[in-house]
C-alpha positions in Angstrom: 0.0 0.0 0.0 1.4 3.4 -1.0 0.5 5.6 1.9 1.9 8.7 0.2 -0.2 8.1 -2.9 -3.3 7.7 -0.7 -2.5 10.9 1.0 -2.0 12.7 -2.3 -5.4 11.4 -3.4 -7.2 12.6 -0.3 -7.6 16.4 -0.4 -8.2 16.8 3.3 -4.7 15.4 4.1 -3.2 18.5 2.6 -4.0 20.8 5.6 -4.4 18.5 8.6 -3.7 15.3 10.4 -7.1 13.6 10.7 -7.3 10.7 13.2 -11.1 10.2 13.3 -11.1 7.6 10.5 -13.4 5.1 12.3 -16.2 7.6 12.5 -15.8 9.9 9.6 -12.8 9.3 7.3 -11.6 11.9 4.8 -12.9 11.2 1.3 -10.6 10.5 -1.6 -10.9 12.5 -4.8 -12.5 9.5 -6.5 -15.1 9.2 -3.8 -15.9 12.9 -3.8 -16.1 12.9 -7.6 -18.5 9.9 -7.7 -20.7 11.3 -5.0 -20.8 14.8 -6.6 -21.6 13.3 -10.0 -24.4 11.2 -8.6 -25.9 14.2 -6.8 -25.7 16.2 -10.0 -27.5 13.3 -11.8 -30.2 13.3 -9.1 -30.7 17.1 -9.5 -31.1 16.7 -13.2 -33.4 13.7 -13.4 -34.6 12.9 -9.9 -33.4 10.5 -7.2 -35.4 7.4 -8.1 -34.5 7.8 -11.8 -30.8 8.3 -11.0 -30.9 5.1 -8.9 -32.6 3.2 -11.8 -30.1 4.5 -14.3 -27.2 3.5 -12.1 -28.7 0.2 -10.9 -26.0 -1.9 -12.5 -23.2 0.0 -10.8 -25.0 0.0 -7.5 -25.6 -3.8 -7.6 -22.0 -4.4 -8.7 -20.8 -2.4 -5.7 -22.9 -4.5 -3.3 -21.6 -7.7 -4.9 -18.0 -6.5 -4.7 -18.4 -5.5 -1.0 -20.0 -8.9 -0.3 -17.0 -10.7 -1.9 -14.6 -8.5 0.0 -16.0 -9.2 3.4 -17.0 -12.8 2.7 
């Protein structure tokens, strides 16, 4: 694991040492971009419609998490 790369990809690490990762970890750029894009999609077409449109990706995420945790 490249800790320095992870820090570079986490904007909040630029200005602080954040030790509350168990309760509210800092988001990576990829996470922030994904969440922002989905919120923009919801604003454009509606929440249920956005969920329907992204159903395949949402289901794949649940399957990947299930595989990860067994």
